[in-house]
C-alpha positions as CSV (number, residue, x, y, z in Angstrom):
1,M,-0.7,-0.1,-3.2
2,H,-3.2,-2.6,-1.9
3,N,-4.2,-4.7,1.1
4,C,-5.0,-8.0,-0.5
5,R,-6.7,-9.6,2.5
6,R,-4.6,-12.7,1.9
7,G,-6.5,-13.3,-1.4
8,Y,-4.8,-14.7,-4.5
9,D,-7.2,-13.0,-6.8
10,A,-6.7,-9.6,-5.1
11,T,-2.9,-10.0,-5.2
12,M,-3.0,-10.8,-9.0
13,I,-5.5,-7.9,-9.7
14,A,-3.1,-5.5,-7.9
15,L,-0.2,-6.7,-10.1
16,E,-2.2,-6.5,-13.3
17,K,-3.4,-3.0,-12.4
18,G,0.2,-2.1,-11.9
19,I,1.1,-3.3,-15.4
20,V,-1.8,-1.5,-17.0
21,W,-1.0,1.8,-15.1
22,G,2.7,1.5,-15.8
23,A,3.7,1.3,-12.2
24,D,7.3,0.6,-11.4
25,V,6.4,-0.6,-7.9
26,V,3.3,-2.3,-6.4
27,M,3.3,-2.2,-2.6
28,M,1.0,-4.9,-1.0
29,Q,-0.1,-5.8,2.5
30,E,-1.7,-9.0,3.7
31,V,-0.7,-10.9,0.6
32,V,-1.7,-14.4,0.0
33,V,0.2,-16.9,2.1
34,E,2.5,-19.1,0.0
35,K,2.4,-22.8,0.7
36,E,4.8,-25.6,0.0
37,G,4.7,-26.3,-3.8
38,Y,2.6,-23.2,-4.4
39,N,4.4,-20.0,-5.1
40,I,3.3,-16.6,-6.3
41,S,4.9,-15.1,-9.4
42,H,4.2,-12.6,-12.1
43,P,5.8,-12.2,-15.6
44,G,6.0,-8.4,-15.2
45,Y,7.3,-8.0,-11.7
46,R,10.0,-9.3,-9.4
47,L,8.3,-10.0,-6.1
48,V,10.1,-9.2,-2.8
49,R,8.3,-10.7,0.2
50,G,8.6,-9.4,3.7
51,G,6.4,-10.9,6.3
52,R,2.9,-9.5,5.8
53,T,4.1,-7.1,3.2
54,M,5.3,-7.7,-0.3
55,T,6.8,-5.3,-2.8
56,A,6.7,-5.9,-6.5
57,I,9.3,-4.3,-8.7
58,R,8.7,-4.0,-12.4
59,K,11.2,-6.1,-14.3
60,D,11.8,-3.6,-17.0
61,T,12.0,-0.6,-14.7
62,H,14.6,2.1,-15.5
63,L,15.1,2.6,-11.7
64,E,17.6,1.0,-9.4
65,F,16.2,-0.6,-6.2
66,S,18.2,-1.6,-3.2
67,E,16.4,-3.2,-0.2
68,V,17.5,-2.0,3.2
69,D,16.8,-4.0,6.4
70,R,15.6,-1.7,9.2
71,G,13.6,-4.1,11.3
72,G,9.9,-4.4,11.7
73,D,9.8,-8.2,11.5
74,G,8.6,-8.3,7.9
75,D,5.9,-5.7,8.3
76,V,8.1,-2.9,7.1
77,Q,10.0,-3.0,3.8
78,V,12.5,-0.2,2.9
79,F,13.9,0.4,-0.6
80,D,16.4,3.0,-1.7
81,I,15.7,4.0,-5.3
82,K,18.1,5.7,-7.8
83,Y,16.9,7.4,-11.0
84,P,18.9,7.5,-14.2
85,S,19.6,11.2,-13.5
86,G,21.2,10.3,-10.2
87,R,18.3,11.5,-8.1
88,E,17.6,9.3,-5.0
89,M,14.7,8.6,-2.7
90,R,13.5,6.1,-0.2
91,L,10.3,4.0,-0.4
92,V,8.8,2.3,2.6
93,N,6.0,-0.3,2.6
94,V,4.2,-0.6,5.9
95,Y,1.6,-2.9,7.4
96,D,0.9,-1.7,11.0
97,Q,-1.3,-4.3,12.7
98,L,-1.3,-6.7,15.6
99,R,0.3,-10.0,14.9
100,Q,-1.9,-13.1,15.2
101,V,-0.7,-16.2,16.9
102,E,-2.9,-19.3,16.3
103,G,-5.8,-17.0,15.5
104,V,-5.3,-14.8,18.6
105,R,-4.1,-11.2,18.3
106,S,-1.0,-10.5,20.4
107,Q,-0.4,-7.1,22.1
108,G,2.4,-5.9,19.8
109,R,2.6,-4.3,16.3
110,P,5.8,-5.4,14.7
111,A,5.9,-2.4,12.3
112,Q,6.2,-0.1,15.3
113,T,9.4,-1.8,16.5
114,A,11.3,-1.0,13.2
115,R,14.3,1.3,13.5
116,W,12.4,4.4,12.5
117,G,15.2,6.8,13.3
118,E,17.3,5.1,10.7
119,I,14.4,4.7,8.3
120,M,13.7,8.4,8.3
121,G,17.3,9.4,7.6
122,R,16.5,10.6,4.1
123,N,15.3,13.9,2.8
124,K,13.2,12.4,0.0
125,I,11.1,9.6,1.5
126,L,7.7,8.2,0.7
127,L,5.9,5.9,3.1
128,G,2.7,4.0,2.3
129,G,0.7,1.2,3.6
130,D,-2.2,0.0,5.7
131,W,-1.7,2.0,8.9
132,N,-4.9,0.7,10.7
133,A,-5.1,4.1,12.4
134,H,-8.2,6.2,12.7
135,S,-8.1,10.0,13.0
136,D,-9.9,13.0,11.7
137,R,-6.4,14.4,10.9
138,W,-6.5,12.4,7.6
139,D,-10.1,11.1,7.5
140,P,-12.8,13.9,7.8
141,E,-15.5,11.2,8.3
142,C,-13.5,9.5,11.0
143,P,-15.4,7.7,13.8
144,P,-13.9,8.0,17.3
145,K,-10.0,8.1,17.2
146,R,-8.2,4.9,17.8
147,D,-4.8,3.4,17.2
148,E,-3.5,6.7,15.8
149,V,-0.9,7.6,18.4
150,F,2.1,5.9,16.7
151,L,1.4,7.4,13.3
152,T,0.6,10.9,14.5
153,N,3.8,10.9,16.6
154,L,5.8,9.7,13.6
155,M,4.3,12.4,11.4
156,D,4.9,15.2,14.0
157,E,8.4,14.1,14.8
158,Y,9.5,14.1,11.1
159,E,7.2,16.8,9.8
160,L,5.3,14.5,7.5
161,T,2.0,15.1,5.8
162,D,-0.6,12.7,4.7
163,V,-1.5,12.5,1.0
164,T,-5.0,11.2,0.1
165,D,-7.8,11.9,-2.2
166,G,-10.2,12.1,0.8
167,E,-12.0,8.8,-0.2
168,A,-12.5,5.9,2.1
169,T,-10.0,3.0,1.5
170,H,-11.7,0.2,3.5
171,T,-15.2,-1.1,4.0
172,S,-16.4,-3.6,6.5
173,M,-19.7,-4.9,7.9
174,R,-20.5,-3.7,11.5
175,N,-23.9,-4.3,13.1
176,S,-25.3,-5.3,9.7
177,E,-24.2,-2.0,8.2
178,I,-21.4,-1.1,5.9
179,S,-18.7,1.0,7.6
180,S,-16.1,2.9,5.7
181,S,-12.7,4.3,6.8
182,L,-9.6,5.9,5.4
183,I,-6.6,3.9,6.7
184,D,-4.5,3.2,3.7
185,F,-2.5,6.1,2.4
186,F,0.9,7.7,1.8
187,I,2.8,10.1,4.0
188,T,5.8,12.2,3.0
189,K,7.5,15.5,3.4
190,A,5.4,18.5,2.3
191,R,7.8,19.3,-0.6
192,L,7.4,15.8,-2.0
193,A,3.7,15.8,-1.4
194,D,3.3,18.7,-3.9
195,N,4.5,16.3,-6.6
196,L,2.3,13.4,-5.6
197,E,-1.0,12.6,-7.3
198,I,-3.3,10.1,-5.7
199,A,-6.3,8.1,-7.0
200,T,-8.3,5.1,-5.7
201,D,-9.8,2.1,-7.4
202,W,-12.4,-0.2,-6.0
203,E,-12.1,-2.8,-8.8
204,T,-10.8,-5.6,-6.7
205,T,-11.9,-8.7,-4.7
206,S,-10.6,-7.2,-1.5
207,D,-12.6,-4.9,0.8
208,Y,-9.7,-2.4,0.5
209,V,-9.2,-0.1,-2.4
210,I,-6.2,0.0,-4.7
211,V,-4.4,3.3,-4.1
212,C,-2.4,4.6,-7.1
213,A,0.3,7.2,-6.5
214,H,2.0,9.1,-9.3
215,L,5.2,10.9,-8.3
216,R,6.1,13.6,-10.8
217,W,9.7,14.8,-11.0
218,D,11.2,17.2,-13.5
219,E,9.9,17.1,-17.1
220,G,11.3,14.1,-18.9
221,E,12.1,12.1,-15.8
222,G,8.7,10.4,-15.4
223,V,7.8,6.8,-15.2
224,K,7.9,4.5,-18.3
225,V,4.2,3.7,-19.0
226,S,3.0,0.6,-20.7
227,R,-0.7,0.4,-21.7
228,K,-0.6,-3.3,-22.6
229,V,-3.6,-5.1,-21.1
230,T,-2.8,-8.7,-20.3
231,G,-6.3,-10.1,-20.5
232,W,-7.4,-10.6,-16.9
233,D,-11.2,-10.6,-16.5
234,I,-11.2,-8.6,-13.2
235,D,-15.0,-8.6,-12.9
236,G,-15.0,-12.3,-13.5
237,L,-12.8,-12.9,-10.4
238,K,-15.5,-11.5,-8.1
239,S,-18.1,-13.7,-6.5
240,E,-21.7,-12.6,-6.7
241,E,-21.7,-11.7,-3.0
242,E,-18.6,-9.6,-3.4
243,K,-20.1,-7.8,-6.4
244,E,-23.3,-7.0,-4.4
245,N,-21.3,-5.7,-1.4
246,Y,-19.1,-3.6,-3.8
247,E,-22.1,-2.1,-5.6
248,K,-23.8,-1.4,-2.2
249,A,-20.7,0.4,-0.9
250,Q,-20.6,2.6,-4.0
251,K,-24.2,3.7,-3.6
252,D,-23.7,4.5,0.1
């Protein structure tokens, strides 16, 4: 899962990481905007674009995916997944942020207008994305709370728990200082959370981390893993300024 900050390099890095890690799905937010005559594609993934979200489904996956429309104006993508054993679950890709019109932010967040009562109508459900919500409920280093009401209400109403590794997922410059926050993560039912392993990776050109989630089911029903490296020079994609900011953030 990755907020690509509308960058082509970051989008491709997330997809290449997915191939190396053997990910069946790569959930992305703020993906690069496609222009006429210029389309995004990848040999290993089928790309399903929403609005500001895009979900990449591995072409050789052993899982069955069905996209379900539940509103959200392209900022919420819902997929029902079926395993070879017959086990089923729902995956939701979310980008919860104000919509910009001609560079000016509007007052609404399209993701919050999705039909959440219908979305949550599954026992096994995993939701992940860039929530743009700040709270010490999931971020122990949280600055003052803001924009957290929708997410906390959703979690309380459906008895969801956040699953993170406790590490910041976003860095930004504020008042000439680097500020870090944890706003990109997965939420799910407590029972499913026990089977979810989380790790973060800063090796990207975006100022958001790549969040890797490994969902473990019964023995023998895991994910097919490919270790083939396709030759991308990820470090080479970074500008010198981005490398310096990345190294400084790691030291802090």
